[in-house]
C-alpha positions in Angstrom: 28.7 20.8 21.7 25.2 20.4 20.8 23.7 16.8 20.6 20.8 15.1 19.7 19.8 14.2 23.0 20.4 17.5 24.3 20.4 20.4 21.6 17.9 21.6 19.1 18.5 18.5 17.1 17.0 15.5 19.6 15.4 12.8 18.0 11.7 14.0 19.1 12.7 17.2 18.0 13.7 15.9 14.4 10.4 13.9 14.1 8.5 17.2 15.0 10.3 19.1 12.1 9.5 16.3 9.9 5.8 16.7 10.8 5.9 20.2 9.7 8.3 19.8 6.6 8.1 16.1 5.1 6.2 16.7 1.7 4.9 13.3 1.8 3.1 14.1 5.1 1.4 17.2 3.4 0.5 15.1 0.2 -1.2 12.4 2.6 -3.3 14.9 4.3 -4.3 16.7 1.1 -5.5 13.2 -0.1 -8.0 13.3 3.0 -9.0 17.0 2.1 -9.5 16.0 -1.6 -12.0 13.0 -0.3 -13.9 15.2 2.0 -14.3 17.8 -0.7 -15.6 14.9 -3.1 -18.1 14.2 -0.4 -19.2 17.8 -0.1 -19.6 18.1 -4.0 -21.2 14.5 -4.3 -23.9 15.5 -1.9 -24.8 18.9 -3.5 -28.3 19.1 -5.1 -28.4 19.9 -8.7 -28.9 23.9 -9.5 -32.3 24.8 -11.0 -32.6 25.7 -14.4 -34.4 29.1 -15.3 -35.1 30.4 -18.9 -37.2 32.2 -21.4 -40.1 30.8 -23.4 -42.1 32.5 -25.9 -44.7 31.2 -28.1 -47.0 31.7 -31.1 -44.8 34.8 -31.9 -46.7 36.8 -34.7 -50.4 35.5 -34.1 -52.5 38.2 -34.9 -49.6 40.6 -35.3 -48.7 40.4 -31.7 -45.3 39.8 -30.0 -46.6 36.0 -29.3 -49.3 34.3 -27.8 -47.2 33.6 -24.7 -44.4 35.3 -23.5 -42.8 34.6 -20.0 -40.3 32.3 -18.1 -39.9 29.0 -16.6 -37.8 27.4 -13.6 -36.9 23.6 -13.6 -35.8 21.8 -11.1 -34.6 18.2 -10.6 -35.7 16.1 -7.5 -33.3 13.5 -6.6 -34.9 10.4 -5.0 -34.0 7.2 -3.4 -31.5 9.0 -1.1 -29.1 9.0 -3.9 -27.2 12.3 -2.7 -27.1 10.8 0.9 -25.4 7.6 -0.3 -23.0 9.6 -2.5 -21.8 11.8 0.4 -21.6 8.6 2.5 -19.6 7.0 0.1 -17.1 9.6 -0.2 -16.9 10.1 3.6 -16.0 6.4 3.6 -13.0 7.2 1.1 -12.2 10.2 3.7 -11.7 7.5 6.2 -9.7 5.4 4.1 -7.5 8.5 3.3 -6.9 9.1 7.1 -5.6 5.6 7.6 -3.5 6.3 4.3 -2.1 9.4 6.0 -1.5 7.4 9.1 0.4 4.8 6.9 2.6 7.6 5.9 3.2 8.9 9.2 4.6 5.6 10.3 6.9 5.5 7.2 8.5 8.9 8.0 8.7 8.6 11.8 10.3 4.9 11.4 12.4 6.1 8.5 13.8 8.8 10.9 14.4 6.1 13.4 16.3 4.1 11.1 18.3 6.6 9.8 19.1 7.8 12.9 20.7 4.7 13.9 22.4 4.1 10.6 24.0 7.7 11.2 25.1 6.4 14.7 26.4 3.2 13.2 28.4 5.3 10.3 30.0 7.8 12.9 31.3 5.1 15.0 32.6 3.5 11.6 34.4 6.7 10.9 35.7 6.4 14.6 37.0 3.1 14.1 38.7 4.0 10.5 40.4 6.9 12.5 41.9 4.5 15.0 43.0 2.3 12.2 44.7 5.2 10.6 46.5 6.1 13.7 47.2 2.4 14.2 48.9 2.4 10.5 50.8 5.7 11.3 52.4 4.1 14.5 53.3 1.1 12.2 54.9 3.3 9.9 57.0 4.7 12.8 57.6 1.5 14.2 59.0 0.0 10.7 61.2 3.0 10.4 62.7 2.2 13.6 63.2 -1.4 12.7 64.6 0.2 9.6 67.2 2.2 11.3 68.5 -0.8 13.4 68.5 -3.2 10.5 65.4 -5.4 11.7 63.6 -4.3 8.5 64.4 -3.4 4.9 63.5 -0.5 2.9 60.7 -2.7 1.2 58.9 -3.5 4.3 59.0 0.4 5.2 57.5 1.4 2.1 54.8 -1.4 2.2 53.8 0.4 5.4 53.6 3.5 4.1 51.4 2.4 1.3 49.1 0.8 3.7 48.9 3.9 5.9 48.1 5.8 2.7 45.5 3.1 1.6 43.9 3.5 5.2 43.7 7.2 4.7 41.9 6.8 1.7 39.4 4.5 3.3 38.8 6.9 5.9 38.1 9.5 3.4 35.7 7.3 1.9 33.9 6.6 5.0 33.8 10.0 6.0 32.0 10.7 2.6 29.5 7.9 3.4 28.6 9.6 6.7 27.8 12.9 4.9 25.5 10.9 2.4 23.9 9.4 5.3 23.4 12.9 7.1 21.9 14.1 4.0 19.5 10.9 4.0 18.4 12.2 7.2 17.7 15.7 6.1 15.7 14.5 3.4 13.2 12.6 5.6 13.2 15.6 8.2 12.5 17.7 5.1 14.8 20.4 6.5 18.5 20.8 7.4 19.5 20.9 10.8 22.4 22.3 12.6 24.0 19.5 14.5 27.0 17.9 13.3 27.3 14.7 15.4 24.6 12.7 16.8 24.7 11.7 20.4 23.4 8.1 21.5 24.3 4.6 21.6 23.6 1.7 19.0 23.3 -0.6 21.8 20.6 -1.0 24.6 19.5 -3.9 26.6 16.1 -4.1 25.1 13.4 -6.6 25.6 13.3 -9.4 23.1 10.6 -9.3 20.4 8.0 -12.3 20.1 7.1 -13.1 16.5 3.4 -14.2 17.6 2.8 -11.1 19.4 4.3 -8.9 16.8 2.1 -10.5 14.1 -0.8 -10.2 16.4 -0.2 -6.5 16.7 0.3 -6.1 13.2 -3.0 -7.8 12.3 -4.8 -5.6 15.0 -3.1 -2.2 14.6 -1.7 -1.9 11.0 -3.2 0.9 9.3 -2.6 -0.6 5.9 -5.3 -3.2 7.0 -7.4 -0.3 8.3 -7.1 1.3 4.9 -8.2 -1.8 3.0 -11.3 -2.7 5.2 -12.5 1.1 4.9 -12.2 0.7 1.1 -14.2 -2.2 1.7 -16.9 -0.1 3.4 -16.7 2.5 0.7 -17.4 -0.3 -2.0 -20.2 -1.7 -0.1 -22.1 1.8 -0.3 -21.1 2.3 -3.6 -22.9 -0.9 -4.8 -25.8 0.4 -2.7 -25.6 3.9 -4.6 -25.5 2.2 -8.0 -28.5 -0.1 -7.3 -30.6 3.1 -6.8 -29.3 5.0 -9.6 -32.0 3.4 -12.0 -34.8 4.7 -9.9 -35.9 7.6 -12.0 -35.3 11.4 -10.7 -38.3 13.6 -10.9 -37.9 16.9 -13.1 -40.5 19.5 -12.3 -41.0 22.6 -14.7 -43.3 25.5 -13.5 -43.8 28.5 -16.0 -45.4 32.0 -15.9 -46.0 34.7 -18.5 -48.5 36.7 -20.3 -50.8 35.6 -23.0 -51.2 38.4 -25.7 -54.0 36.9 -27.6 -56.1 36.7 -24.4 -54.5 39.4 -22.5 -54.1 37.7 -19.6 -51.3 36.2 -17.1 -51.0 32.3 -17.3 -49.2 29.5 -15.8 -47.9 26.0 -16.8 -46.5 22.9 -15.0 -44.7 20.0 -16.3 -43.4 17.0 -14.6 -41.2 14.3 -16.4 -39.0 11.1 -15.6 -36.6 9.1 -17.5 -38.1 5.5 -18.0 -35.3 2.9 -17.1 -36.3 0.4 -19.6 -32.9 -0.3 -21.9 -30.4 1.3 -19.4 -31.2 0.4 -15.6 -27.6 0.7 -14.7 -26.8 -3.2 -14.9 -23.3 -2.7 -16.3 -22.2 -0.3 -13.4 -24.0 -2.3 -10.9 -22.0 -5.3 -11.9 -18.4 -3.3 -12.0 -19.3 -2.0 -8.5 -19.7 -5.6 -7.2 -16.8 -6.6 -8.8 -14.8 -3.9 -7.4 -16.0 -4.9 -3.9 -15.3 -8.4 -4.6 -11.8 -7.4 -5.3 -11.4 -5.1 -2.2 -12.5 -8.0 0.0 -9.8 -10.2 -1.5 -7.4 -7.1 -0.9 -7.9 -7.2 2.9 -7.0 -10.9 2.8 -4.0 -10.2 0.4 -2.8 -7.5 2.6 -3.1 -9.5 5.7 -0.9 -12.2 4.0 1.4 -9.5 2.5 2.1 -8.2 6.1 2.8 -11.6 7.5 5.5 -12.3 5.0 7.0 -9.0 5.2 7.1 -9.5 9.1 8.7 -12.8 8.8 11.2 -11.3 6.6 12.0 -8.5 9.0 11.8 -10.9 12.2 14.4 -13.1 10.3 16.6 -10.0 9.9 16.2 -9.1 13.5 16.9 -12.7 15.1 20.3 -13.0 12.7 21.3 -9.6 13.8 20.5 -10.0 17.5 22.3 -13.3 17.5 25.4 -11.8 16.0 25.2 -8.7 18.2 24.9 -11.1 21.4 28.1 -13.3 20.3 30.1 -10.5 19.0 29.5 -8.5 22.2 29.7 -11.5 24.9 32.5 -13.6 23.1 34.3 -12.6 19.9 35.2 -9.1 20.7 36.3 -10.0 24.2 38.7 -13.1 22.6 39.8 -10.8 19.9 40.9 -8.1 22.4 42.5 -10.5 24.7 44.4 -12.4 21.6 45.8 -8.8 20.8 47.0 -8.3 24.2 48.6 -11.5 24.5 50.3 -10.9 21.2 51.4 -7.4 22.3 52.9 -8.6 25.5 54.6 -11.5 23.9 56.1 -8.7 21.2 57.4 -6.8 24.3 59.1 -9.7 25.9 60.6 -10.5 22.3 58.5 -13.8 21.9 56.5 -12.4 19.0 57.1 -10.5 15.7 55.6 -7.1 15.1 53.6 -8.4 11.9 51.6 -10.8 14.3 50.8 -8.0 16.8 49.7 -6.0 13.8 47.7 -8.8 12.3 45.7 -9.5 15.8 45.3 -5.7 15.8 43.6 -5.5 12.3 41.6 -8.6 13.5 40.2 -6.8 16.3 39.2 -3.8 14.1 37.6 -5.6 11.5 35.6 -7.5 14.0 34.5 -4.2 15.5 33.4 -2.9 12.2 31.3 -6.2 11.8 29.8 -5.6 15.1 28.8 -2.1 14.3 27.2 -3.6 11.0 25.1 -6.0 13.0 24.1 -3.5 15.3 22.7 -1.2 12.6 21.0 -4.5 11.2 19.8 -5.3 14.6 18.3 -1.8 15.1 16.9 -1.2 11.7 14.8 -4.8 11.6 13.8 -3.9 15.2 12.1 -0.7 14.1 10.5 -2.3 11.1 8.8 -4.9 13.4 7.8 -2.3 16.2 6.7 0.2 13.5 4.3 -2.2 11.7 6.7 -2.9 8.8 6.2 0.9 7.6 9.7 2.4 7.0 10.0 4.3 3.5 9.7 7.9 4.6 10.1 9.3 0.9 7.5 7.1 -0.7 4.7 9.3 -2.0 1.4 8.3 -0.5 -1.0 6.6 -3.0 -4.6 7.5 -3.9 -7.2 5.3 -2.0 -9.1 4.6 -5.1 -7.1 1.8 -7.0 -6.8 2.1 -10.7 -9.6 0.9 -12.9 -12.1 1.3 -10.0 -15.6 2.7 -10.9 -14.6 6.0 -8.8 -11.6 6.7 -10.7 -13.3 9.0 -12.9 -13.4 12.7 -12.9 -17.1 13.4 -11.9 -18.1 11.9 -8.3 -21.8 10.6 -7.5 
């Protein structure tokens, strides 16, 4: 049988498939391409303007005193194009952090779903054991009924419980299929492996909150994104401050003077005089965007700290449960069941008491699986820099209401 450890559906191979097929990763890198394209466009020099000019048409019955053409070019001053290009390159850098955020989300979500699927597989296995136990119980009650140790009501009750367990097993199998489909949606393509191979439990080193916090504040791509946007907004302020420095428009013309019958030339140069509109409102808006983004860095730090605390609390609680269940509760429950069974075989205990001990053991095993899944998921979140939603569409690096949220870059 193919397994995820040995066959084509290994965990690492699933992640490799996700790199190629998960649509959110394509979207994230498309954002990078878009910002780089904006940088290209914003740094392009304006096109020259060419045209025809005729003057004094009809003078002395001629076709005009002047017939010719002109070429006009706007000369960009104050390094505006360089600043525009630099600003959108900074946005492209921010988009790269956003793409990294998305890669963390997808890979961590696959890890989490992998362990969830392992847990649901084990749940189904336990429910199948439970069904076999209830079938044995029905047989036992039938034998007891045959010898007069149980009545027909007891036998029918056992049959009902067995049928209910059959329904529970079917429900858990349906849940298992749902979890498998969730893993497929994260990968972005179906894989041929029916059953994962692996263990929910490993002896892993304990996580430390302060070290995890320091790592998040140092390595989180979400913080990198926020800081990259600060740099872009700083450049935006510089760009808007030089906007009122006038560009120079130069126009040269050449043509034929049909009155004087000779070739003539003309030159014009003009600028916009920034008397009323000195871009003061846009500069203030850019400065406000910068202040907002500086605050966003701190807000991101605080949000990450809160999120880490929440996930770390889940991790600690689940780990404590896992350790107690594994080292004590399950051992005690198994020993209780063995004692009850031995007492029944020695005619010192009733069969319902043995059955109750067995059912308690199965219940505790299911609770143990739940705690293992919770422990695994919380650990992945802490170690994965709190980025876990693999189907969340990546956001644009430019926030709503920002000065750059317009159709024409500059």
